[in-house]
C-alpha positions in Angstrom: -18.1 5.7 -25.3 -17.7 2.5 -27.3 -14.8 4.0 -29.3 -13.0 4.8 -26.0 -13.5 1.3 -24.7 -12.5 -0.5 -27.9 -12.3 -4.3 -27.4 -12.5 -4.0 -23.6 -15.3 -6.3 -22.3 -18.4 -4.7 -20.9 -18.6 -6.1 -17.3 -19.3 -4.5 -14.0 -16.0 -5.6 -12.5 -14.3 -3.7 -15.3 -16.0 -0.4 -14.4 -12.8 1.3 -13.1 -10.9 0.3 -16.2 -13.8 1.7 -18.3 -13.5 5.0 -16.6 -9.7 5.1 -17.1 -10.3 4.5 -20.8 -12.9 7.2 -21.1 -10.7 9.8 -19.3 -7.7 8.7 -21.3 -9.5 9.4 -24.5 -11.4 12.6 -23.6 -9.2 14.1 -20.9 -12.0 14.0 -18.3 -15.2 12.2 -17.5 -18.4 13.7 -19.0 -22.0 12.9 -17.8 -23.2 11.8 -21.3 -20.5 9.2 -21.6 -21.2 7.9 -18.1 -24.9 7.6 -18.8 -24.1 5.7 -22.0 -21.7 3.4 -20.1 -24.4 2.8 -17.5 -26.8 1.7 -20.2 -24.3 -0.6 -21.8 -23.6 -2.2 -18.4 -27.3 -2.3 -17.5 -26.6 -0.3 -14.3 -28.4 2.6 -12.9 -26.5 5.8 -13.8 -26.0 6.5 -10.1 -23.9 3.3 -9.8 -21.5 4.6 -12.4 -21.5 8.2 -11.1 -20.8 7.2 -7.5 -17.7 5.2 -8.6 -16.5 8.0 -11.0 -16.7 10.6 -8.2 -15.2 8.3 -5.5 -11.6 8.0 -6.9 -9.3 11.0 -6.8 -7.8 10.4 -10.2 -11.0 10.8 -12.1 -12.1 14.4 -13.0 -15.7 15.1 -13.8 -16.7 18.0 -16.1 -20.0 19.2 -17.5 -21.0 18.1 -21.0 -19.4 20.3 -23.5 -16.7 21.5 -21.2 -13.2 21.8 -22.6 -10.7 19.2 -21.5 -8.5 20.6 -18.7 -4.8 21.1 -19.2 -2.6 18.3 -18.0 -1.9 18.1 -14.3 1.4 17.9 -12.5 0.9 16.1 -9.2 3.3 17.3 -6.5 3.6 14.9 -3.5 2.6 16.3 -0.2 3.5 13.1 1.8 5.7 13.6 4.9 9.1 12.6 3.3 8.5 15.0 0.4 7.1 17.8 2.6 10.4 17.8 4.4 12.2 18.9 1.2 11.9 22.1 -0.8 9.3 21.9 -3.6 10.9 21.1 -7.0 11.0 23.7 -9.8 8.0 23.2 -12.1 7.1 24.6 -15.5 5.3 27.9 -15.6 1.6 27.7 -16.5 1.3 24.1 -15.4 -1.8 23.0 -13.4 -0.2 22.0 -10.1 -2.2 19.6 -7.8 -1.0 18.5 -4.4 -1.2 14.7 -4.2 -0.8 12.2 -1.4 2.3 9.9 -1.2 3.4 8.8 -4.7 5.6 6.0 -3.5 8.8 7.7 -4.4 9.9 8.7 -0.9 13.5 7.8 -1.7 13.5 10.4 -4.5 11.9 13.2 -2.5 10.5 15.6 -3.4 8.5 13.7 -6.0 6.2 14.9 -8.7 4.6 13.4 -11.8 6.6 15.7 -14.1 9.6 13.5 -13.6 9.2 10.4 -15.9 11.1 7.4 -14.7 13.0 5.3 -17.2 12.4 1.7 -16.0 13.1 -1.2 -18.4 11.2 -4.4 -18.4 13.5 -7.1 -17.0 14.2 -10.1 -19.2 12.2 -13.3 -18.5 13.8 -15.8 -16.1 13.2 -19.4 -15.2 10.7 -20.2 -12.4 12.2 -23.3 -10.8 9.9 -23.4 -7.8 6.8 -23.3 -10.0 8.3 -26.0 -12.2 9.1 -28.2 -9.2 5.5 -27.7 -7.9 4.0 -28.7 -11.2 6.3 -31.6 -11.6 5.4 -33.0 -8.2 8.9 -32.6 -6.7 7.4 -29.9 -4.4 4.0 -30.6 -2.7 1.5 -28.2 -1.2 2.1 -29.8 2.2 5.8 -29.3 1.9 5.3 -25.7 1.0 3.1 -25.1 4.1 5.7 -26.9 6.3 8.4 -24.7 4.8 6.4 -21.5 5.5 5.9 -22.7 9.1 9.6 -23.2 9.6 10.5 -19.9 8.0 7.9 -18.1 10.1 7.0 -15.9 7.1 4.4 -13.3 7.9 2.4 -10.9 5.7 4.5 -7.9 4.9 1.7 -5.5 4.1 1.4 -4.4 7.7 -0.7 -6.8 9.8 2.0 -9.5 9.9 -0.4 -12.5 9.9 1.3 -15.9 9.5 1.3 -16.8 5.8 0.9 -20.6 6.3 -2.1 -20.1 8.6 -3.7 -17.8 6.0 -3.3 -20.4 3.3 -4.8 -23.1 5.4 -7.8 -20.9 6.2 -8.5 -20.4 2.5 -7.9 -24.1 1.7 -10.5 -25.0 4.3 -13.2 -23.3 2.2 -14.7 -25.0 -0.9 -13.8 -23.4 -4.2 -13.8 -21.7 -6.5 -11.0 -19.6 -5.0 -9.1 -16.5 -6.1 -5.6 -15.0 -5.5 -5.4 -11.2 -5.2 -2.1 -9.4 -5.3 -2.3 -6.1 -3.4 0.1 -3.7 -5.1 -1.8 -0.6 -3.8 0.7 0.5 -1.1 -0.1 4.1 -0.3 1.1 4.6 3.2 3.4 7.7 3.3 7.0 6.4 3.6 6.3 3.1 1.9 7.8 2.2 -1.5 9.2 -1.3 -1.2 6.5 -2.9 -3.3 7.3 -0.5 -6.2 11.0 -1.5 -5.8 10.0 -5.2 -6.1 7.8 -4.7 -9.1 10.3 -2.6 -11.0 13.5 -4.5 -10.2 12.4 -8.1 -9.8 8.8 -8.5 -11.1 9.6 -12.1 -12.3 10.1 -13.0 -8.6 6.8 -11.5 -7.5 5.0 -13.2 -10.4 6.6 -16.6 -9.6 5.5 -16.2 -6.0 1.9 -15.4 -7.2 1.8 -18.4 -9.5 3.1 -20.7 -6.8 0.5 -19.4 -4.3 -2.3 -19.7 -6.9 -1.2 -23.3 -7.8 -1.1 -24.3 -4.1 -4.6 -23.0 -3.2 -6.0 -24.1 -6.6 -7.1 -20.5 -7.4 -9.4 -20.0 -10.3 -7.7 -16.7 -11.3 -5.0 -14.3 -10.3 -5.8 -10.6 -9.9 -3.0 -8.0 -9.8 -4.3 -4.6 -8.4 -1.6 -2.0 -9.0 -1.9 1.6 -7.7 -2.3 4.2 -10.4 0.8 6.1 -9.1 3.0 3.2 -10.4 2.7 3.4 -14.2 6.1 1.9 -14.8 5.3 -1.2 -12.6 1.9 -1.5 -14.3 3.5 -1.4 -17.8 6.1 -4.0 -16.8 3.4 -6.4 -15.5 1.3 -5.8 -18.7 4.3 -6.7 -20.9 5.2 -9.8 -18.8 1.7 -11.2 -18.2 1.1 -12.7 -21.7 4.3 -14.7 -21.5 3.6 -16.2 -18.1 3.3 -20.0 -17.8 0.0 -19.6 -16.1 -2.7 -22.2 -16.0 -5.4 -19.7 -15.0 -6.3 -16.2 -16.1 -4.1 -13.3 -14.9 -6.1 -10.1 -14.6 -4.2 -6.7 -14.3 -6.3 -4.0 -12.7 -5.5 -0.3 -12.2 -6.2 1.7 -9.1 -7.5 5.3 -9.3 -6.1 7.2 -6.4 -7.7 5.8 -3.2 -5.4 5.0 -0.3 -8.2 3.2 1.4 -8.0 0.5 -1.3 -4.9 -0.7 0.4 -7.3 -2.2 2.9 -8.0 -5.7 1.6 -11.8 -5.6 1.6 -11.9 -2.1 0.0 -9.6 -3.5 -2.7 -12.1 -6.3 -3.3 -14.9 -3.8 -3.7 -12.8 -1.9 -6.2 -12.0 -5.0 -8.2 -15.7 -5.7 -8.4 -16.2 -2.2 -10.0 -17.5 -0.4 -6.9 -16.4 2.4 -4.6 -13.5 1.3 -2.4 -15.5 1.0 0.8 -14.1 -1.4 3.4 -16.3 -4.3 4.3 -17.4 -5.3 7.8 -15.6 -8.4 9.0 -16.4 -11.2 9.6 -16.8 -12.8 7.1 -13.1 -12.5 6.2 -11.8 -12.6 2.6 -10.5 -16.1 3.1 -14.1 -17.1 3.7 -16.0 -14.8 1.4 -13.9 -12.5 -0.7 -13.9 -11.6 -4.4 -17.3 -12.2 -5.9 -18.2 -14.0 -2.7 -15.6 -16.7 -3.1 -12.7 -17.6 -0.8 -9.8 -15.3 -1.6 -6.1 -15.3 -0.6 -4.8 -11.7 -0.6 -1.1 -11.0 -0.3 0.9 -7.9 -0.7 3.8 -7.7 -3.2 6.7 -8.3 -0.8 5.2 -11.4 0.8 5.0 -13.0 -2.6 8.5 -11.7 -3.5 9.9 -13.9 -0.7 8.3 -17.2 -1.8 10.8 -18.3 -4.5 13.7 -17.8 -2.2 12.1 -19.6 0.7 11.1 -22.6 -1.4 14.2 -22.9 -3.5 16.0 -25.5 -1.3 15.1 -27.7 1.6 17.3 -25.7 4.0 16.2 -22.3 2.9 13.3 -21.9 5.4 15.6 -22.6 8.4 18.2 -20.3 7.1 15.6 -17.5 6.6 14.3 -18.0 10.2 17.8 -17.9 11.6 18.6 -14.6 9.8 16.5 -12.6 12.3 18.0 -10.5 15.0 17.2 -9.9 18.7 15.2 -13.1 19.0 13.1 -12.6 15.9 12.7 -14.7 12.8 13.5 -13.8 9.2 14.3 -10.8 7.0 12.2 -8.1 5.3 12.4 -5.1 3.1 12.5 -1.7 4.8 11.6 1.5 3.1 14.0 4.1 4.6 13.4 7.8 3.9 13.6 11.2 5.6 16.8 12.8 7.0 19.2 10.0 6.0 22.1 10.2 3.5 21.0 7.2 1.5 17.2 6.8 1.4 16.1 3.6 -0.3 14.8 0.0 0.1 17.0 -2.2 2.2 16.9 -5.9 2.9 17.6 -6.4 6.6 17.0 -8.8 9.5 13.6 -8.6 11.3 14.5 -7.2 14.7 17.2 -4.8 13.5 17.0 -1.4 15.3 16.2 1.9 13.7 19.6 3.2 14.8 21.4 0.3 13.1 19.2 0.6 10.0 20.1 4.3 9.7 23.8 3.9 10.3 24.4 0.6 8.5 22.1 1.1 5.5 21.1 4.7 5.4 24.7 6.1 5.7 23.8 8.0 8.8 22.0 11.3 9.2 22.3 14.1 6.7 25.0 16.6 7.3 23.8 19.2 9.9 20.9 17.1 11.1 20.7 15.4 14.5 18.6 12.3 14.9 15.4 13.3 16.8 12.6 10.9 16.0 11.4 8.3 13.6 8.2 6.7 12.3 8.8 2.9 12.6 5.9 1.9 10.4 4.8 4.7 8.1 2.1 7.3 8.7 -0.1 5.1 10.9 2.8 3.4 12.9 3.3 6.3 15.3 6.3 8.4 16.1 9.1 7.5 18.6 12.0 9.5 20.0 15.6 8.8 19.0 16.1 7.6 22.6 14.0 4.6 21.7 15.8 3.8 18.4 17.5 0.7 19.9 14.2 -1.2 20.1 13.9 -4.1 17.6 11.8 -3.3 14.5 9.6 -6.4 14.7 6.0 -7.4 15.0 4.7 -7.2 18.6 7.6 -5.2 20.0 6.3 -1.6 19.6 2.6 -2.2 20.2 2.9 -1.6 24.0 4.2 1.8 23.1 1.3 2.6 20.9 3.3 2.1 17.7 4.0 -0.7 15.3 6.4 -1.6 12.5 3.6 -2.3 10.0 4.9 -2.4 6.4 8.5 -1.5 7.5 8.4 2.2 6.4 10.9 4.0 8.5 10.8 7.8 8.2 13.6 9.6 10.0 13.1 13.1 11.5 15.8 15.4 12.7 16.2 18.1 15.3 15.5 20.7 12.6 12.0 19.2 11.9 8.8 20.4 13.5 7.3 17.3 15.0 3.9 18.9 15.5 3.8 19.9 11.9 4.8 16.4 10.9 1.7 15.1 12.9 -0.5 17.7 11.2 0.8 16.5 7.8 -0.1 12.9 8.6 -3.5 13.8 9.9 -4.3 15.9 6.8 -3.4 12.8 4.7 -5.8 10.6 6.7 -8.5 13.3 6.5 -8.2 13.6 2.7 -8.0 9.8 2.2 -10.9 8.8 4.5 -13.5 7.1 2.3 -16.3 8.7 4.3 -18.2 5.5 4.9 -18.1 5.6 8.7 -18.6 8.6 10.9 -15.8 8.1 13.4 -13.2 8.2 10.7 -14.9 10.8 8.4 -15.7 13.3 11.1 -12.9 12.3 13.4 -10.1 13.0 11.0 -11.6 16.4 10.2 -11.9 17.3 13.9 -8.4 16.1 14.5 -6.9 18.4 11.9 -8.8 21.3 13.4 -7.6 20.5 16.9 -4.0 20.2 15.8 -4.1 23.6 14.1 -4.9 25.3 17.4 -2.1 27.3 19.1 -2.3 24.9 22.1 -3.4 21.3 21.8 -6.2 20.1 24.0 -4.5 16.9 25.0 -7.5 15.4 26.9 -9.9 16.0 23.9 -7.4 14.6 21.4 -7.1 11.4 23.5 -10.9 11.1 23.7 -11.2 11.6 20.0 -8.4 9.1 19.3 -10.1 6.4 21.4 -13.5 7.0 19.8 -11.9 6.7 16.3 -10.0 3.5 17.3 -13.2 1.9 18.7 -15.7 2.9 16.1 -13.9 3.0 12.7 -14.6 0.2 10.3 -11.0 -0.2 9.0 -7.4 0.5 9.9 -7.4 4.0 8.4 -9.6 5.4 11.1 -8.5 3.1 13.8 -4.8 4.0 13.4 -5.0 7.6 12.1 -4.4 9.2 15.5 -1.3 7.0 16.3 1.2 9.8 15.5 -0.6 12.3 17.7 -1.0 9.8 20.6 2.7 8.9 20.3 3.8 12.6 20.4 1.7 13.2 23.5 3.0 10.1 25.2 6.7 10.0 24.3 7.8 13.5 23.7 8.3 16.4 26.2 5.7 19.1 26.2 8.2 21.4 24.5 8.0 19.3 21.3 4.2 19.9 20.9 2.1 23.0 21.4 
C-alpha cells in the first residue's frame, strides 16, 4: 500500500486519490490494501470500503484475485447511442459507460486516445492588474453586475451575488473549480480546459484573489485525462499565492452537484448535502466556499480586460437577453461542437448558423435544450430563445447549454428511456424518491403502453422529495414528451 502511494500525503481528504494510486499499481482494489490504508489513515475499514465501492471507476476484487484485463469503455449517452457502435478489438473487455464528454465525436470510447498538447504559458494581465492595485475587488464586482454574468454550470445564479455572499462570511475561504461536467450532451468545459486552460486558470486565480481564498481546488472528472494532465503540467508554474490542489473524480455524475463534489473532495462518498447551509456559508471543511464551473471562470479574463468589456458583453445578447455563452451542440447536425453564441439565440439558429444544418436525410424533429435533465421540445418550438427563465414555463430549461438535436428518424420514446437509464444508474442512492423513483420510471417506460397518470405522479413525487437536482429533474424528458408531443410520438 505504501509503495503504491509513494510520496502522497496520508490524509482523509486524499482518500479518492489514494484509491486511484492503488488501482493504478495493482489493476484493482483488494481488501488487504484497503484495510492497510484504513489503518494508516486511522479510519474504520468501513469508511474506506464505502468510498471504494461508491465510485464506478474503482473495481473491487477478492484478495489473491488476478488483475482483470483492461477495460474499453463505450459511451451509452444519448448522442453516442444515436450512432452505430464503433469497431472494437476482439477479446477486449467492453463496458458500457455513461456520457464521456465527447458528444461531438460520437460514438465515443476509451480505446481512442486523444492527442492534446499542453498550450504554452501566457500572460495573465487581469491577475497582474488586480495584484498591482489597478483593478480592485469592488471594480470587479461592479463589472460582473454590468455584464450580468451568471453561473454557466446550469443554475444560472448571478456571479456577483454569489461572490458577495461568500465575502460576507468570515474566513478562511476556499475556491472550488467544478470540472466534473457529466450531463449527457455537455462537453464545453472539456473544450475550455484542453484549448484555453490558461484562461480558466487566470479566472480561478482572479476569483481566489478577490475573495481572499486560502486555497484553490480543481476537481476534474476522471473521463478527462487529457485535461487533467494539462492542468497538472501547468499548475506548478502558476503565479499563485495560495496552494492549488488538483483532484480526480472517479466516475460519479452526482459529484457534479456542488455539495456532492465537496463530500468527494473531503474523501467521502459523493452524497449531496441538505441545504441550507449553502456552500457559500459552510462548504469545504466547513468553511465558506465559492464554487464555479469551468466556463464561468473562462469568461472572467475577457470581461475584466478593459473598462468597456462588461457593457459590450451585456449588449451581445439576443432577444432581450444579456451576454454570450458556450453551447455544446451534438446529435443530428452536420457540425457538432462547442460554439460561442449570444444568450437568447434560438435552437434553429444555432443549428443552421453554427451546426451547418441537419445531417443529410434527417428532418429536424426535436431537441434537448439543456442536456439530459433539460427536457425535450419539438422542432415547432425551436424559435424560442435559449436563455435562463424562458423555457421553465414549458417544463424545460437551458441549463448548461447542451443542445442535443433529434431527427424524424429517431425514436423519441427510446431517447427518454436512454436518459432515464442514465439517471437510474447514476443515482447515488441516498434518498428514496430518487433511488427508487428512477428504477420505477425505467420499468414504466419499458411497458408497451405508458401509464401517463402514474408517470406524472411519480415525476411529482421525485421532484418534491429528492435531495438534489438529479432526482428533481430526472423526469423532465418524460414530462416534456407527454406534454409537448402528440400521442403518436410516445407509446
